C-alpha positions in Angstrom: 4.0 126.7 9.8 6.4 126.0 7.1 8.7 123.0 6.7 11.8 125.0 7.4 10.5 125.9 10.8 10.2 122.3 11.8 13.6 121.4 10.6 15.2 124.2 12.6 13.3 123.1 15.7 14.5 119.5 15.3 18.1 120.6 15.0 17.8 122.6 18.2 16.4 119.6 20.1 19.3 117.5 18.9 21.8 120.1 19.9 20.2 120.4 23.3 20.2 116.6 23.8 23.9 116.4 22.8 24.8 119.2 25.3 22.9 117.5 28.1 24.8 114.3 27.4 28.1 116.0 27.6 27.2 117.7 30.9 26.0 114.4 32.4 29.2 112.6 31.4 31.4 115.2 33.0 29.3 115.1 36.2 29.5 111.3 36.5 33.3 111.4 36.0 33.7 113.8 38.9 31.7 111.5 41.2 34.0 108.4 40.6 36.0 107.5 43.8 39.7 107.6 43.7 41.7 104.4 43.8 42.8 103.4 47.3 45.3 100.6 47.9 43.9 98.0 50.2 45.7 95.4 52.2 44.7 91.8 51.8 42.9 91.9 55.2 40.7 94.8 54.0 39.5 93.0 51.0 36.4 91.0 51.5 36.4 88.4 48.8 32.8 87.6 49.4 31.7 91.2 48.6 34.1 91.9 45.8 33.6 88.7 43.8 31.2 89.4 40.9 29.8 87.0 38.6 31.6 86.9 35.3 29.2 87.0 32.5 29.4 84.1 30.1 30.1 86.4 27.2 30.8 90.1 26.7 27.7 90.6 24.6 25.5 89.7 27.7 27.2 92.4 29.9 25.7 95.9 30.1 28.5 98.5 29.9 27.6 102.1 30.8 28.1 104.5 28.0 31.5 106.2 28.4 32.8 103.5 30.8 36.2 101.9 29.9 35.9 98.5 28.3 36.1 95.6 30.7 38.9 93.2 29.7 37.8 89.7 28.7 38.7 87.2 31.4 41.8 85.1 30.8 40.9 81.6 30.0 42.9 79.0 32.0 43.9 76.1 29.7 42.7 72.7 30.9 45.6 70.6 32.0 46.4 67.9 29.6 47.4 64.5 30.9 51.0 63.8 30.5 51.5 61.0 27.9 55.0 59.6 28.1 56.7 59.5 24.8 57.3 56.1 23.5 60.8 55.1 23.9 62.7 52.5 22.0 63.4 49.4 24.1 66.7 49.3 25.6 68.7 46.7 23.8 71.0 44.8 26.1 74.1 43.9 24.2 74.5 40.2 23.8 77.1 38.8 26.1 80.4 38.3 24.5 81.3 34.6 24.9 84.7 34.0 26.4 87.4 33.0 24.0 87.7 29.3 23.9 90.8 27.9 25.5 92.5 26.1 22.7 92.9 22.5 23.4 96.3 21.0 23.0 96.7 19.3 19.7 96.1 15.6 19.8 99.2 13.4 20.1 100.2 12.2 16.7 99.2 8.6 16.0 102.1 6.3 16.4 103.5 5.3 13.1 102.7 1.7 12.1 105.4 -0.7 13.0 107.4 -2.0 10.1 109.9 -4.8 10.2 112.5 -2.6 8.5 113.5 -5.0 5.7 116.7 -4.2 4.0 117.4 -4.1 0.3 120.4 -6.4 0.2 120.5 -8.1 3.6 118.2 -10.2 5.7 117.2 -8.9 9.1 116.0 -12.4 10.0 117.2 -15.6 8.4 113.9 -17.0 7.2 112.7 -13.8 5.3 114.6 -12.9 2.2 115.9 -9.4 1.6 114.0 -6.9 -0.6 116.1 -7.8 -3.6 115.5 -11.5 -3.1 111.8 -11.1 -2.6 111.7 -9.3 -6.0 112.7 -12.6 -7.6 109.8 -14.5 -6.1 106.4 -14.9 -7.9 103.3 -12.9 -7.2 100.9 -14.1 -4.5 97.8 -13.8 -6.7 96.0 -17.1 -6.6 98.7 -18.9 -4.7 97.6 -21.8 -2.5 98.9 -25.1 -1.0 97.4 -27.6 -3.4 98.9 -30.7 -1.8 98.6 -32.0 1.8 102.1 -32.1 3.3 101.2 -35.4 4.9 98.5 -37.9 3.8 95.4 -36.3 5.3 94.1 -39.8 6.1 96.7 -40.0 8.9 95.6 -36.8 10.6 94.0 -37.3 14.0 93.4 -33.6 14.8 94.6 -30.1 14.1 95.2 -27.6 16.9 95.4 -23.9 16.0 97.1 -23.1 19.2 100.4 -24.6 18.2 102.8 -24.5 21.1 103.1 -21.4 23.2 106.7 -20.8 24.4 108.1 -18.0 26.5 104.8 -16.0 26.4 105.0 -15.6 22.6 101.5 -15.7 21.1 100.5 -18.7 19.0 101.9 -18.4 15.5 101.4 -21.8 14.0 99.1 -24.8 14.0 100.1 -28.3 15.1 99.0 -31.3 13.1 98.7 -34.5 15.1 99.5 -37.9 13.8 99.0 -41.4 15.1 101.7 -42.6 17.6 103.0 -46.0 18.0 105.6 -47.9 19.9 107.8 -48.4 16.9 108.2 -44.7 16.2 106.2 -44.7 13.0 107.2 -41.9 10.6 105.2 -40.4 7.8 106.5 -38.8 4.5 106.5 -35.1 4.3 106.0 -33.5 0.9 106.3 -29.9 -0.5 102.6 -28.7 -0.5 103.3 -26.5 -3.6 106.2 -25.1 -5.6 108.1 -23.5 -2.7 111.4 -21.8 -2.2 113.4 -22.9 0.8 114.8 -19.8 2.6 116.3 -21.2 5.8 117.0 -24.5 7.5 117.6 -24.7 11.3 118.6 -27.9 13.1 118.3 -28.4 16.9 119.2 -31.2 19.1 116.8 -32.2 21.9 118.6 -33.5 25.0 115.3 -34.8 26.4 114.5 -37.0 23.4 118.1 -37.3 22.4 117.3 -36.7 18.8 117.8 -34.0 16.2 114.9 -32.1 14.8 114.8 -29.7 11.8 112.6 -26.7 10.9 112.3 -25.9 7.2 111.3 -22.3 6.3 110.1 -21.6 2.8 108.4 -18.9 0.6 105.2 -19.6 -1.3 105.4 -16.2 -3.0 106.9 -12.8 -2.3 104.6 -12.1 0.6 103.5 -15.4 2.0 105.9 -17.7 3.9 105.6 -20.9 5.8 107.5 -23.3 7.9 107.3 -27.0 9.0 108.8 -27.9 12.4 109.7 -31.2 14.2 111.0 -32.9 11.0 112.6 -36.1 12.2 114.5 -37.0 9.0 115.4 -34.6 6.1 115.5 -35.6 2.5 118.6 -35.5 0.4 117.9 -32.2 -1.3 117.4 -30.5 2.1 120.4 -32.2 3.5 122.5 -31.0 0.6 121.5 -27.4 1.4 123.1 -27.9 4.8 126.3 -29.6 3.7 126.9 -27.0 0.9 126.6 -24.1 3.4 129.3 -22.8 5.6 127.2 -23.8 8.6 127.6 -27.5 8.3 128.5 -28.9 11.7 127.9 -25.6 13.5 124.9 -24.7 15.7 122.0 -23.2 13.8 120.4 -21.6 16.8 121.5 -19.7 19.9 123.8 -16.7 20.3 126.6 -18.3 18.2 124.2 -19.6 15.5 125.3 -20.0 12.0 122.3 -19.4 9.8 121.7 -21.3 6.6 120.3 -18.8 4.2 119.2 -19.9 0.7 116.5 -19.4 -1.9 116.2 -22.8 -3.5 113.2 -24.0 -5.5 111.6 -27.3 -4.4 108.8 -28.5 -6.7 105.4 -29.5 -5.5 105.1 -33.1 -4.1 108.9 -33.4 -3.7 109.9 -35.1 -0.5 111.2 -32.9 2.3 111.7 -35.6 4.9 109.6 -37.5 7.5 107.6 -36.5 10.6 105.9 -38.4 13.4 107.8 -40.7 15.7 107.4 -40.5 19.5 106.2 -36.9 19.3 103.3 -37.9 17.0 102.9 -34.3 15.6 104.5 -31.6 13.6 104.1 -27.8 13.4 102.9 -26.0 10.3 103.0 -22.2 10.3 102.2 -19.4 7.8 102.9 -15.7 8.0 101.6 -13.2 5.5 103.4 -9.8 5.2 100.2 -8.3 3.8 98.3 -8.7 7.1 99.7 -7.5 10.3 98.3 -8.5 13.7 97.8 -5.9 16.5 100.2 -6.2 19.4 101.1 -3.6 22.0 104.8 -4.1 21.5 105.3 -5.7 18.1 109.0 -4.9 18.1 109.5 -7.4 20.9 108.1 -10.3 19.0 109.4 -12.3 16.1 108.4 -10.9 12.7 106.6 -14.2 11.8 104.5 -13.8 15.0 103.3 -10.3 14.0 102.2 -11.6 10.6 101.0 -15.1 11.5 97.9 -16.5 9.9 96.0 -19.7 10.2 97.6 -22.1 7.7 94.3 -23.7 6.9 93.3 -20.5 5.0 96.0 -21.1 2.5 95.1 -24.7 1.5 93.1 -25.4 -1.6 90.9 -27.8 0.5 90.5 -26.0 3.9 87.4 -28.1 4.8 89.6 -31.2 5.2 91.5 -29.5 8.0 88.4 -27.7 9.5 86.8 -31.1 10.1 89.7 -32.1 12.3 90.2 -28.7 13.9 90.0 -28.5 17.7 88.2 -25.5 19.1 89.3 -23.3 21.9 91.7 -20.6 20.9 94.6 -20.1 18.6 94.9 -18.8 15.1 92.2 -20.9 13.4 89.1 -20.2 15.6 
């Protein structure tokens, strides 16, 4: 046999096999049952459930059968993770508006005596124009004892309180005797007499004089209970328009002067039955604190311990009684 014969035989076999396959496919297709709609009650899940292959490659599919669709994969539920949220910021509370406090009451203006330029508001203190004529107070002191210090028995800084007025002078005590011994009174420095006031005591039936003077433009003093006055002081009274008239009281005639008396010049005599005299100093540079200063004499508002103004204060301190007053 030749090669062409065998080739023709092989082709016939292939054609026959192909024809047999077509016939077989057509026969199987006719044998497929028609689709019948079933109710849920007619469906037996146990008989209809088939195992789903793990992959399509492992499943045998008949030739000519329609492809089986791949099973739908159900995504695994993911845990719900809450999204981070910014913290809720609570607004800061708005403080209430402060209630404005009433403004403080203005501090009361310091009390001033109200000195006048060309007139005296009190007879013992010169006017502003007169004070301008007085020397400065720098270094001014009493350099002489008004009475021989050897005669002092004691010094009382309480003076004599009268009518509720605070103490404003010191009282210097002298020896007393039955013969009314008197002691000379001297000007303790160069002073300017500003006022002289005489009073008559109906109790003692005697006249007493108070001599007011200026040490300088701000420091003033006075000596009270003067029993006898010297000729220069007496002349100041007789030369005034107030001679023979009352110097105190509602109808007083005030003797106002500005007369220089030199240091150590006699002013009069003190002592007698009283056995003491008053010595006061008031300094307009240092005001005391009182609730109602306007109700008090000006000299009381500015009173100072006279010992502070002596060149030898220790002499008076050694004789000073304790227990109140200006000099404690």
